[in-house]
N, C-alpha and C positions, 0 to 999 in steps of 0.2 A: 347113714352111716356118716359121724362129723371124728373127723383128726383127733380133737379131745375127749375117745370115749372111750369105754372098756372094750367097745367092740373092736376097733379099729387097733386097741393094742393086742387083741386074736387076732385078726384079719390080718393084720401086715405081715407078722414074721410067717405064717402059715404061706402066703404068697410068695415070697423071699425063697423059704426053703424050698417049696415045688417048683418055684422057677429054675434054681438051677441046678435042681435035680432032673429035671426034664432034658431031652434031647433040645437041640438047637431049634429045630424046624415044628417042635408043639408051643416053644416059649410064647411066640405071639398070640398063638390062641387061646393058650393057658391067661394070659393078662388083657386079652379081650374079655374072654369071659369074666375074670374078677372085675373089670372095670365095669361089665353091666352089672353084676351083682351089686356092686359098691353103689353106682348110682338106681339100682331098683329099689335098697333099702330104704330110699325117701316116697315115692313113688313110681309102683312098678310099673305102672301104663304107660307113665312120659319115657320111659325108656323105648317105649315105639316113636315118639316123636324126633329121640333123639336118631333114632334108625332112619326116620324118614329123611331128617334133613342131611345125613350120610348117605344113602343113596342119591338123591338127589344131585347133592354136591360130587360124587363119584361118577354119575352118569353125565350130566353137563362137561364133569372136565374131560372125560373122553371125546366128547361131541369136539369141544374146544380144540383138544388136541389133536383129534383128526383134519377139523378145518385148517388149522395152523398149518399143518404140513403139506397139506393140499394148494396153500396159497388161497383160499378163501376168507379172506378177515370178514366177509360179512356174517357169513355163518358162524364163525369163532366169535364175533359178538353177540349176536342173538343168542348162541347159546349160554354164553356170558349173563347176558339179560337176563334169560328166561331162568339160571341159577340163584342171581341177585332177586327178583321176582319174588320165585316162590320161598327162599327161605326168610327173605324179608319179611314176606306175607306171614309167614309161620309168627314170626318174632311181634308182629304188627297186634295178631288176633290174640297170644297169648297173654301180649306184654302192655299194650296200646290200646285196645279197643274200646276198652272201659273209658280210658280217658279221652280217645277222640267222642266217645259218644257223649260224654258228661259236659264237655266244651260245645260240640255241636247242638245239645240241649240248654247250653245257658246261651247260646247265640240266637238261637229260635226262639225263645224267652223273653231276650232284648227286643227283639222286631214283632213280638205279639201274635208269633206263628202257631197255632197248636198242632204243634210236629213233635214227636219224640223218637229217637232213636233209641233200640235196647241194647243194652250193655252185655257184652261176652264174659259172665259171671265164672270164673273160673280162678282155680289155685295157680299162682305161677309158676312153672319149671324150675326146680333148682338150676342154677348155671345155665339157665336159656343162651345170655346173651353173649356168656363166651364162650361155647362150642357152636355157636352160628358164626360167631366172627371168625372165631379158627378155621372153620370149614371155607368161610369166603374167601378168606386172605388165600388158604390153596388155591382153588379155583383161579384168582386174578395170578398168582404166580406162573400157573400154566398158562394161560392166556398171554403173558409179559416173555415166557421160555425161560422165565428164571428155574423153574425145578421142571420134569418130564412126567408128564401123568399117569400114575401107577395103574395096571392092572389086576392088581391083587386087593380086591373088597376087605379081604380079612388085616391083611396090612393097613390100610386107608381107616378101615370102620376104630382099628387100633389108636391111629393117629388122632381122630375126635373126641373119641371116649378115654385116653389114657389115665385112670384116674387119680396118680395126685394130683393133677391140675384140671381135672375136669369142671367142675363148679366153679371155681374161683379163679382159674389162671395160674401162672405167668398164662398170657394168650400164647400160644408157641405157633411159632413159621414151621411150613413142609421143610423148610430148606437145611433147619437144624434137626425138626424130630421126627421126621419121617426115616431119614435114610441111618438114623439109629436104632432102627428095629432091625435092621439086616445084619447089626454087628451081633459078633457071637461074644457075649458077655462071659467075664470068669468073675468066680469069689473073690473079690480083690478084700483082704482083710483091712487095708488103709484105707480104703476105698467106703467100706461100710462104717467104719467108726467116724469118719467126716460126715456121713453121711449121717449117722445116728446124733451125733453131737449136732448139728445142722436141725434136727427135727427136737431136740431138747432144749436149743435156745428158741426157736419157733413157739412151744408149749410155753417157754418160760414168759416171752414177750404177750403171748394170747391169756393164759391165766393167771398168773403170779400178779400181770402191770393191766391189762385191757379189762379184764375181767373185774378185775378190784376198782379200777376207773368207770366202768359201766354202773357200779351202783350208786359213785357218788354223783354222775350225769343226768341218771335217771331219774332221781330223788329229787333234783335241783330242777329239770326241764319238768317233769309232773306236777311239781310243788313252787314253781316261781314265786308265785306271790307269795311265799314263805319266805323269802330269801333276800336276803340286801344287794344291792347292784355287783357290789364285790366279791363277793359269794356266787353270783350267778356269770361274771365276768371268769372269776376263777374255774369253773364249770366248763363255759366254753374254750377256755382254753385246753384243759384234760381234755375235753372230747376230739381235740382234733390230734392229740398224745394217741387217745384210745382207738383210733380209725389207725392209727400207723400200727400199733402193736399187735391190732387184731389181723387188719388183714397182711402187714408185714409178718406176723406170726405165721399167719397160714401158707403165705408165699413160701418160708423158709421150710417148714413139715414139706410140705410139695415139693421142693427141690432138694431135700435131703431124702425123703424117700425115693425120688427116683433113682437118687444118686447110688442109695444102696442097691438098686437095681442095673445099676452101670448106667444111667440116663443120664445124660447134663443138660438141666431146663434153665433158661434164660434168667438171669438176677431180675425181681421184679423193683426194688427198693434199692437207692444209690444214696445213703445218709443225706435225706432231702432235708431235715431242717437246721441243714448246715449251709443252705444255697444264700447265697447273698443277692440275689434277684428271685422273683416270682418265675420268671421264665426258665432261670436254674433250676428252678421246685420243681418244676413240673417234667422238666429233663431227668432228676432224678425220683421221681412219684409214679408209679402204676408203670411201670416203664414200658411194662410187653402193650397198653395199651396206649400207651401217647404215642410211642411208637406207631400202632396201625395204624391209628387214624391219621400221623404224618406221612406214613408208605401208599396208604388205601384211601385218603380223601383228601389232607392239603394238595398236595404233589400233583393230582390230576386235577383239582380243582385250579392249578397255576402255580402253586407257591408260593414263592416269592421272584418269580420270572415274566409277571406281567405288570412290573410297577410295587409301588408302595402302597398305594391305595388299595389297589386286588389284593395285595400282600394280607394287608391287616384286615379285609374283611375276609380272608379266607381265614385266617387264626380267628376270626370270631364267630365264623360259622363251625369251625374244628370245636370249639370251647362250647357252642350253645347246643351242638348236637351230641356232644359228649356228654353234659348235663342229662339230655333226655336219652341217653344210654342208661345212666346209671337210676331212672326209673320216670314214670309217668305221672310226673307232677311239674306244676311250674315253678315251684319252689328249687327245682334241680337246675333248670334252663335257667333261673336264674342266678343260681350258683355258677353253673357254665360260664353264664354271661360275664360274669363279674371277673373270675380270672383269668379268663379273655382280654377284657377292659383293661385288669392290670396290666398283664404283658403289652397289650398295644400303645398305653400311655408310658409305660417304661422304655420302651424302643423310641416314642416321640419326643420325649422331655430329655433320653441322652445325650444330644450333642449339647444343650443346658448346662443340663447336672454337672459334664465334663470341664464344662468353662468355670462354674463356679467348684469345682474340686482342684482346678487349676487356680484361680483366685486366689484360694483359701490353704494353696500348699496342701492338700490332702493327700495324705499316702494311700490309696487303696489296699495296699499289699501287708499294712499294719495290723494289729490282733483288733484292736479298739476300734477302726472302720469296721472291717468283715463282724464284730459281735454287734454292734449296733444296726448294720443292715441285715444280720439274720433276728435279730428282735422287728426290726419294722417286717418283714416278710411274715415271720411267723404270726405277728398280730395281724397282718392282711386276710391270711388263710384264713384264722378264727374267726373274722370277722364272716366270709364267706361261710364259711361251715355251720353259719347259725340258720340262714338258710336249706343248707345239706340236712340240718337235723330236723329241724321244723315241720309241721305236718302240713301247715297249709302258712299265709302271708298273715294271716290272724294272730299267730302262735308269734310271728317273729315279731310286729308291732309289740305285742303287749309284755316279751321279754325284753325287746328295746324301753318299753315305757317304765317298766318296774325297774329297771337297773339305773335309769335318770330320777325315778321319784325318790327309790330309797338307797343310797348310793355311800356306803358307812364301812366302816373298818370295824367297829366295835365289835362285831360279830364273830370274824371272821376266823380266830383264833380261840379253840377250847370247845364251845357251846356246835359250832359249825363242823367237826370232825363226830363232835358226839351225837349229832344228830344224823350225821350219816350212818351211824352206827362201828364207827372203826375206835379200837383201842389203842392205847399208845404202842404199845408193840406194834400191831400189824400199822400204825401210822409210819412206825420207824422203819421197818424191814420194807415197808410199801416205796419210802422216800428212799431209801439203800437202792432198791431193785430200779427206780429212773436213776438214780447215779449210774448205777451200773450201763445202764442202756445207754446212758450219754456216752461214758466212755466207751465202750463195744465200737459205736458207733464214729468217734474221733478216731480210735485207731483205724476202720476203717476207709474214711474220708483221707487217712494219710499213705492208704495202701498198705496196711499191716495187713497179713492174712491171718486173722485173729483165729481161725479155725486149725490152719495148720500150726500156729505157736502154740496152741493148748495142748495138740497132740502132739507136739516136740518133747514137749517136758516130760519128765520120771513120773512113775505110775501114783506117788502119793500125790503132789499137786493135780496130774488128771481127774483121778477118784475124785480131789477135795473138791475139785470143779462142779464135776458129775454129781455128785452127793449133794452138795449146796444147794445147785437150780433145781435137784429136785425135790429139797427138803421143802423149800421156798413156794415150789411148785403145790406141792402135797398140803404142808403145812396153813401155809398164807394164799393159797389159791382156793379157798374153801371158804365156803358160806354156809354158816346153820351148820345140823347134826348131818346132815345128808346130803351128798356131793353132786348139785344139780346140774349138768352140762349146758355151757349156751352156745348157739350156733353162732359162725361168724359173722360181721354187719355185712360182707358181699357176696353171700348166698342169696341173699334177697335181690339181686342184679341179676 
């Protein structure tokens, strides 16, 4: 079941109505049931995989808690290690075994060895990286003493499977989400309106912007030999925006859905394209994952406590692992490595850049400086996203070669848009939609509560916003005569 489907439009109101109609003690069971139903709409048998991960982490966490209370640190570490090995083993088998076999076979071929490792050919379970990371963080929190191990298996199973953020995050922490399931929620009209508006904005980002961009980007990347360098560059820039609107749209729908039920999920995006450095960009992008790697990988590796060189090595390890988390391809690893390298180079060069700014009397608070800094950061991210989007390094090379061989502006306007299948009206609305996104993000960057601002206005203005967003979604977010819903990009991770 996908958020931008008619099924979810029917499913969600039923979930909400029965949730508030049921007694408090029955609500978590209801949410657990509908969460598994939600997940089983993709592949019912993979719900057993999620259940297995849930039982493993639940049991191991109880052992960790028991050994900690008895002062037996070795036993706690063993239970923690077993939990990580089993869960990461599941992730390896279903996500990375083919990648591993492919690389082993390539090495054996180079060594002229007649050895071939058979690949485990299986469809990647939706959201496996998300719910396993969430489960692992719970056990680690228990080990650290940040939370107490719950003895209620149904409550914990709901923490792992809670349907709004199940398949693409945000990757929640037990300290935030688990405790909320004990609270008795009431039907609050203002909270429900706020949640629904957040969901509507997420749908707008996904259907009206991301899906429109997808048509352009897919067309150019699938036929890049027929496009000029400028057109390819534009598609590259739009792809970065597509990921933001697609994944950000999912996050907003998830946050809004949970808010209607009275559950607060963490923010996953914080105006990332207003960042003036790559370091800041990654503090604003996919916050639940970057903070997960900070807390459960970077800090355990030593963080910045073991000297400058070790700090930079730790940063590179985190970003290389982050690239591999996104997919079983070397292009993802290079993408992660590039972003890690950007941050390392930024930090190494900062003293020199500070002296240059001081020499030329550059005021970093000025709008002009921040504008060009943001453009620079955006283009660095765009360059790295070529590796994220490409199927292999051959495609990366060919895309850049085509850009260099035929870089011209002659076909950018007119022909380009018509070849993408966009008429003048659609182009205008599409551009206005992107401008609206920019304005909303700018307001959020300046700490304006956009949701609260809209909901505090009179009914005519509020309904103008609702109807306007719905109209753009329905009229300009649809291609062809029949609406074909598109999955969210991050479902593949």
